[in-house]
C-alpha positions as CSV (number, residue, x, y, z in Angstrom):
1,X,0.0,0.0,0.0
2,X,2.8,2.4,0.9
3,X,6.6,2.3,0.8
4,X,6.9,1.9,4.6
5,X,6.1,-1.4,6.2
6,X,3.4,0.0,8.4
7,X,1.2,2.4,6.4
8,X,0.2,4.4,9.5
9,X,3.8,5.4,10.2
10,X,5.5,7.9,7.9
11,X,8.4,6.9,5.7
12,X,11.7,8.0,7.4
13,X,13.3,8.7,4.0
14,X,10.6,11.2,3.1
15,X,10.6,13.1,6.4
16,X,12.4,16.4,6.5
17,X,14.6,17.5,9.3
18,X,13.2,20.4,11.3
19,X,15.0,23.7,10.7
20,X,14.6,26.6,13.1
21,X,13.2,29.8,11.6
22,X,16.4,31.7,12.5
23,X,18.3,29.7,9.9
24,X,16.0,30.9,7.1
25,X,16.9,34.5,7.5
26,X,20.0,35.7,5.6
27,X,21.6,38.5,7.7
28,X,24.7,38.7,5.5
29,X,23.3,41.8,3.6
30,X,22.8,44.9,5.6
31,X,19.4,46.6,5.6
32,X,19.0,49.7,3.4
33,X,18.2,53.0,4.9
34,X,15.2,55.1,4.0
35,X,17.2,57.3,1.7
36,X,18.7,54.3,0.0
37,X,15.3,52.7,-0.5
38,X,14.0,56.0,-1.9
39,X,17.0,56.3,-4.3
40,X,16.5,52.6,-5.3
41,X,12.8,53.3,-6.1
42,X,13.6,56.4,-8.1
43,X,16.3,54.6,-10.1
44,X,13.7,51.9,-11.1
45,X,11.0,54.5,-12.0
46,X,8.8,53.5,-9.1
47,X,7.0,55.6,-6.5
48,X,8.8,55.8,-3.2
49,X,7.2,55.7,0.2
50,X,7.9,59.4,1.0
51,X,4.5,61.2,0.9
52,X,5.6,64.6,-0.4
53,X,8.3,63.4,-2.8
54,X,8.6,65.8,-5.7
55,X,10.3,63.2,-7.9
56,X,7.3,60.9,-7.6
57,X,4.7,63.5,-8.1
58,X,4.4,63.0,-11.9
59,X,4.2,59.2,-11.3
60,X,1.4,59.7,-8.8
61,X,-0.5,62.0,-11.2
62,X,-0.1,59.5,-14.0
63,X,-1.4,56.7,-11.8
64,X,-4.4,58.8,-10.7
65,X,-5.2,59.7,-14.3
66,X,-5.0,56.0,-15.4
67,X,-7.4,55.1,-12.6
68,X,-9.9,57.9,-13.6
69,X,-9.7,56.7,-17.2
70,X,-10.4,53.1,-16.2
71,X,-13.5,54.2,-14.3
72,X,-14.7,56.3,-17.2
73,X,-14.2,53.4,-19.6
74,X,-16.1,51.1,-17.3
75,X,-18.9,53.7,-17.1
76,X,-19.0,54.1,-20.9
77,X,-19.1,50.3,-21.4
78,X,-22.0,49.9,-19.0
79,X,-23.9,52.7,-20.7
80,X,-23.2,51.2,-24.1
81,X,-24.7,48.0,-23.0
82,X,-27.8,49.8,-21.6
83,X,-26.9,49.0,-18.0
84,X,-26.6,51.4,-15.1
85,X,-23.0,52.4,-14.2
86,X,-23.5,52.4,-10.4
87,X,-22.3,55.9,-9.8
88,X,-24.5,58.0,-7.5
89,X,-24.0,61.2,-9.5
90,X,-24.8,59.8,-13.0
91,X,-27.8,61.6,-14.6
92,X,-28.4,59.1,-17.4
93,X,-32.0,57.7,-17.4
94,X,-30.9,54.1,-16.9
95,X,-28.8,55.0,-13.9
96,X,-31.5,57.2,-12.3
97,X,-34.2,54.6,-12.7
98,X,-31.9,51.9,-11.3
99,X,-31.1,54.0,-8.2
100,X,-34.7,55.0,-7.6
101,X,-36.2,51.6,-8.3
102,X,-38.0,50.1,-5.3
103,X,-37.0,46.7,-4.2
104,X,-39.3,44.0,-5.4
105,X,-40.8,41.8,-2.7
106,X,-39.4,38.3,-2.6
107,X,-41.7,35.8,-4.4
108,X,-42.7,32.8,-2.3
109,X,-42.6,29.4,-4.0
110,X,-45.9,27.8,-4.6
111,X,-46.5,24.7,-2.5
112,X,-47.9,22.5,-5.3
113,X,-45.1,23.1,-7.8
114,X,-42.9,20.2,-8.8
115,X,-39.7,19.7,-6.9
116,X,-37.6,20.7,-9.9
117,X,-39.1,24.2,-10.0
118,X,-38.3,24.8,-6.3
119,X,-35.2,26.8,-5.5
120,X,-32.0,24.8,-4.8
121,X,-31.4,24.1,-1.1
122,X,-27.7,23.2,-1.6
123,X,-26.6,26.3,0.2
124,X,-29.2,25.9,3.0
125,X,-28.4,22.4,4.1
126,X,-28.8,20.8,7.6
127,X,-28.6,23.5,10.3
128,X,-26.5,21.2,12.5
129,X,-23.9,20.9,9.6
130,X,-24.0,24.6,9.1
131,X,-23.3,25.2,12.8
132,X,-20.5,22.7,12.8
133,X,-18.9,24.4,9.8
134,X,-19.2,27.8,11.5
135,X,-17.7,26.4,14.7
136,X,-14.7,25.0,12.7
137,X,-14.1,28.4,11.1
138,X,-14.4,30.2,14.5
139,X,-12.0,27.7,16.0
140,X,-9.2,28.6,13.5
141,X,-9.9,32.3,13.7
142,X,-11.8,32.9,10.4
143,X,-15.2,34.6,10.0
144,X,-18.0,32.1,9.5
145,X,-19.8,34.0,6.7
146,X,-23.1,34.1,8.4
147,X,-25.0,37.4,8.7
148,X,-26.6,36.3,12.0
149,X,-23.3,35.5,13.9
150,X,-22.8,37.3,17.2
151,X,-19.0,37.8,16.7
152,X,-17.9,41.2,15.5
153,X,-15.3,39.6,13.2
154,X,-18.0,37.8,11.3
155,X,-20.3,40.8,11.1
156,X,-17.4,42.9,9.6
157,X,-16.5,40.1,7.2
158,X,-20.0,39.7,6.0
159,X,-20.4,43.5,5.5
160,X,-17.1,43.6,3.6
161,X,-18.2,40.7,1.4
162,X,-21.5,42.3,0.7
163,X,-19.8,45.6,-0.3
164,X,-17.3,43.8,-2.5
165,X,-20.1,41.8,-4.3
166,X,-22.2,44.9,-4.8
167,X,-19.3,46.8,-6.3
168,X,-18.8,43.9,-8.8
169,X,-22.6,44.1,-9.6
170,X,-23.1,40.6,-8.1
171,X,-25.8,39.6,-5.6
172,X,-24.7,39.3,-2.0
173,X,-25.7,36.4,0.2
174,X,-28.0,38.5,2.4
175,X,-31.7,37.4,2.4
176,X,-32.9,40.9,3.2
177,X,-30.8,43.1,0.9
178,X,-32.8,45.5,-1.2
179,X,-30.2,46.2,-3.9
180,X,-31.7,45.6,-7.3
181,X,-29.0,43.1,-8.3
182,X,-29.7,41.1,-5.2
183,X,-33.5,41.2,-5.6
184,X,-33.3,40.0,-9.2
185,X,-30.7,37.3,-8.4
186,X,-32.8,35.6,-5.7
187,X,-34.5,32.3,-6.6
188,X,-38.1,32.5,-7.6
189,X,-37.9,36.0,-9.1
């Protein structure tokens, strides 16, 4: 079954020797000072970490203009496709109607529909399994992803995920979100 005589014990030939972390660090080269790091960044045409650096000002301006151009291109692309751009100050009819559109109430599934027309319950499985999964994530220090969790870390993580999904024009996992993308993305609508 395995190379070792007992498959439960690891093969001694494949085990690595433990090396302390101090041996990973190479201290043979001295650390560079702030001025040397700044000169190094300037020599490579990069932006240094000094906030008021006059050498980097044109690079910062160019980066800011590129970002503004990308935003304008994304807005123009959305408008060309007849979709709202998502900006709050856009006065195009599509964008204004999307901003002012009331949230549609969620549609309840009809009881006598066949099972194939019912929304998928793959994400809403057994509550005991969901609690066990949340407990595992809490145990290792990760947010569980539930919007009803009592831990602040999970609440913040869920809010950040919601914001990220809304910026990407994707529905979030909240059941009570009134964002038009989320309302239309819910099963049964």
